[in-house]
N, C-alpha and C positions, 0 to 999 in steps of 0.2 A: 499511781506509779505504774509501770508497764513491769512485765518479769518475762525474762528471756525463756527461761526454763519451763514455765508454762506457756510461753507459746511455741515451743518446740515440739510440745504435745500436742497442743491443739492443730497445729498444723503439722499432724501425723510424720514428723522426724523427716521432713523435708527442706533439702539446702534451700530452693527456690522459693518455698513458701515462707522459709525463715528470714532471706534477703527481701521480701518484699515490707517484711516488718522492722528488719534492721538490716540497710542500706550499707552500713560499714563492710558487709560481706562482698560489695559489687567492686570494692578496690581490687579483688582478686581477679576479676576479668581482665583480661586482655594481656595477662604476664606471661611472660615467654618464659618455657622451659627446654630442657636440652632434651630431645625427642629420644635420645638411646634410652633415658630412664623414663620419658613419660609422653610415650607418640601420642597419648590420649590428646593431647591438646594444651589449652592454658591452665593456671593453678586452679581456676573458678572449676572449671570440668572435672580436674582432678580432686578437687576438694567434693564435689557432688558423688564421684565414686566411691571416695573413702566413706562417706557418709551411708551409701547404701549397702557397701560390704560389710559395716559396721554391725550392722540389722541382720543381716545373714549368720554371723557368727553365733556358734553354738551357746558360749558363754551369756552371750546379751540377754537372752530369756533367761537367766538365772539373777541377773542384776536386779535389785530395786527398783521403782520407778524413777526416783531421785538418781538413783547412779547412772541408770540409761541416760536421763537428761543431760547430766554433766557429763557423760562421755560424750554424747553426739556433741554436746557444746564445745567441748575440746576439738573433734574431728571437725566441727565446721570454722572453728577458728586455729587449725595448727599451721597453718601456712600464713598467716596473716602478717608476717615479716620478711615474707618474699618481695610484695610491693615496693619496700624500701631498699632490698638489699639483692634485687635482680639487675645482673649488667651481664654485656657481652665481651668475655674474653677470649682470646685465640678463635674465634669464631664460635663459641660455644656459650650457651645460657647457663649461667651459674648463678647462684645466691647464696654466699656465703656468711654462715653466723645468722642466718635467717633464724633459727629457734631463741638462740637470746633476743634478737631483735623482737621476735615475735613475743616471747614475754611480756616485754617491756609496754610493746605496743597494744596489747590486748588488756594489760594491766592499768593501764592510762585511759584506755577507751572506757572500761566498764567503771574506773573510779569518775571521771569527768560524769560518765553518763549513767551516773547510779539509778536517778529517774528513771531513766528506758529499761536499762539490765535487772535492776533490782536483784541482784545477787548479794549477799553475805559476803562478810570479809573471808571467810574459809571457802565457801564456794568461788569465788573470784579467784582466790590465790592457788587453791587446787588446779584451777582449769589455767592458771599462768604457767604453774608449774609443768602440767602434762606437756603445754605448748613447747617449752624452754627443753624439757628432756624426751621428746617424742622420737628423736632420732636415735637415744641409748642404744636401745637392742639393737639394731641394726650392727653399729661399731662398737661396741663396749668390747667384745673380743680382741680389739687390736689396741687395746690400752696397756700398759706396763702394769699396771694391779688392776684389771677387772673387778674386783670385787669392792676395792677402794669405790669405784664408781658407783657400783649399785648401791652399796651402804651408803653415799652419799645423796644419791637420788632417793633414796627410801626415807631420808630424814622429812621428805618434803611430799611426795605422792605415795600413795600404793603402787606398786609393781606390777598387782596385776590388772589396774586399770592402764599403767604404761604399756603393758603386753596387747591389750587389746587395740590400743588407739596405733600404736607401730603396725599391728598386723593387718589392722584394716588402711593402714595408710601403704602398705605393701603392696596389698590385693587389689586398692582402688588405682591402680594405674597400667599402661602397656608399655612392659618394660622385657629387655632381654634375660634378664636374669631375677623373675620372681621368685623362684624357689630358692636360690641362694638366700634371698632377703628372707624368707619364711624360716629358713634354717637356723639362720643366726637367730632370729627371734625367739625362735623357740628353743635354743641353748638358753639366750638370757630367762626365759621363764624358768627351765630347768634349774639353773644356777642360782638365782631368785630365791626357788622353793630349797635349794638346797641348802642355802646362805639362813633361813628362814626370815625373810623380809620382805614375801609378796603381800602381805596385809598391814605393814609396818615397820616401824623402825626396826633396827636390831639393838636387841636387850643387852647392851655393855655392861660389864661389872658394876662402874659407877659412874657418876660426871664425870670424874676427872680422867678415867681411861676413855671415855668417848672424846673428851675434848683433844685429847693427844692422839687420840688415832688418826683424828680429819687433819691435826697439825705437826705430826711427826712421819717421816719417811718409813716404810716396812713395817710398820708395828701391827702386830697379829691382833685379829680385832676380839679375839677369845683371851686375850690377857685380862689380867688383874693388876693394875698397877696402883700403890699406896698413894695418896692422895695427901700431898706435903703441901698444899695451897696453905698460904697463913691469914689472908685477909681478902676482901671484897671490893672490887671497884664495879661502880654503874656505868656504862657506857649508854648514854642516850642516841635515839635515832628516830626520825619523823621529819618532814618537812617543815618549815618554818610555820610557827602558828598554829602548831597540831597539838601543843600541851604539855610540851616539856617543862617548860618552868612549874607550870602550876604542880606536875606530878610532884616535882621533885621538894616545891613546899609541902605537899601534903605526906609525903612518904619517904622526902630526905634525911628526917630525923637531927637534921642539923650538921650531917656532914658536909665536908669542904665541897666546894664547886667550883671544878673549874670551866669558864663559860665563855667561851671564843668571844660571844657579843660583847661580854662585859669587859673582855679587853679591849677591844675596838672602843668601847666607851671610854674604857680607860686614859687609853692611848688618842684620842680622836682620829680613830683610822675610820673611813668610811667603809659601806659594807661592798665588797668584794677588789678590794684596795690592800696591797701590801700582805696579802693572807698567807707568805710566807714568814714574815715577821710575827704575826700574830701566832700562828703555829709554833713556832721556835718559842715563844713566850708560855704558850701552855703547854709545851711539853718539857721544859725547865721546869714548871711548878710543879709537873704533876712526876718528875723523877723524884724530886724534892718528897714529895710525900710517900712514893713508893720504897725509897731507901729507909723511910721510917716505918713502913709496912702499915700506915695509916689509911682508912679506908676512906674512899672521895668518889665523887660525881663527874662524869667528865660531859659536859654537855654542849653540844651542837648537832648538827643535821645528820650527819654521818649516813646518807643516803646510798652512799655507794659501796658497794661490800670490799672492793680493793684496800679502801681509807679505813673500815672498822677492821680489817683483819692487820693492818700495820700497827692500830694501836691495841688489838689485842695479845702481837706477838709481844709489842714493848710492855706491857702490865703481866702479863703472865710469867714474863721473864723475871720478874720480880718477886714471883711466888702468889699472884694474884688471882684471884677466881672472878674471872670477868662475866659478867652479866649484863646484856645487852635488854633494854626496856626500847620497844618499838612504838611509839605512839599514832595514830592517824586520825584525825579532822575529816568530815563529811567535806567535797570538794566546793560546795556552794558557802558552809559555814568557814572555809580557810579563807575564801575570797570576803566574803563579811567581816572576819577579824581584820583581814590585811586592810580595806578600809577605812575600819576606827583606829588602826595603829597611827600613832604621830610620825614614825618615823616607817613608811610602808615598804614594801617590797615592790618594785615594779613588775607589773603582772606578767610580762613578755618572760624576767627572771624567773618566777615562779613557774610558770606554765614550764618553762626548759627542764625545771628540778623535777616537776610531774613526769615530765618524760624520760628522765634519767633514773629515777626510782628503784632501785633494788632493796627489795625489804628483806631485814634478817631471816636467812634459813635456818633451819634446826641446830644445824652442826658446828655453825660459828662460834659459838661461845660457851663458856661453861654450863650457864643456863640461857635462854631467849626468851622472853616475857615480848609477846605482840596483843596490845592493847588497842584494837580501832573503836573509836567512839568512849575510850575509857575516860577520858579529862574533859571536861565542859568548862569554858571560858566565859 
């Protein structure tokens, strides 16, 4: 099995050396950039400069070996979303939403290529989130609630690492405004330090206050809210065949289960058809249990954040503590299980779901459990 972190160190933190072992990085070659901000050339050239500048940072020397490897990995792949997003608009090259796309591209790449990348779930996800948020230190000050965006990011990544990645990103380019970028990035660091979230999430007064902060407008993070929740609802999340049914069997303790797959079988509805009808039936059944304040489990893939948040909003409105449970099986194991399944999922459909996968972040629920490899079938 390969290990990209080991390769990074063995190849002396060289982007070119890493690209020899991981040609995925060659996708960056030839991808155009706006010369106003990137006069150095294409995305690959920019990425090489970012990796070089990262090692020059004084804070780099104080990192552990594993932290250096992970930060370099994030630097090498920080713009991996640009090949899919770059286009010419009004005569200028632009890459809208490349950080959001880049997170998904890297996650899917490392998930499918586990044997090559050799990353743990935590290593993969920290890198993916660093890619997702690497532009935040430059733009956070323009947000309506800048502290909200910092605290949200801090739920997923240490902001001190995000600061270093963004600093290297700003230095690894030929731009008309490099000093302005660095000024914003240092302001980000100072604000993160003031909020106490450089090394980890904000210490909210309790889980209820934490959930409400990320789901209500203009709540002060230092508030202490009385937890008036009355019962639990478990929201399952994960790709098909990740082990959700097995987890429910082992940990559900006989609680009612609302399963979208079961509803399809009950009404003889094929996968992918009449999704609105299935969701309507499931929601009606959920409301009946919610009105009775009865704990239950909502069992579906729920791999898109927007879907999860709509459900969390519905359940919490009835006084429920929404506990999200994310499960993950290795890619090859997922394919093996699918081959054995009587009603197997078309591989093309499964692959599209992997590309869309958004793993639950810590701020999404009252509690978020991420259990990769926890369930065997």
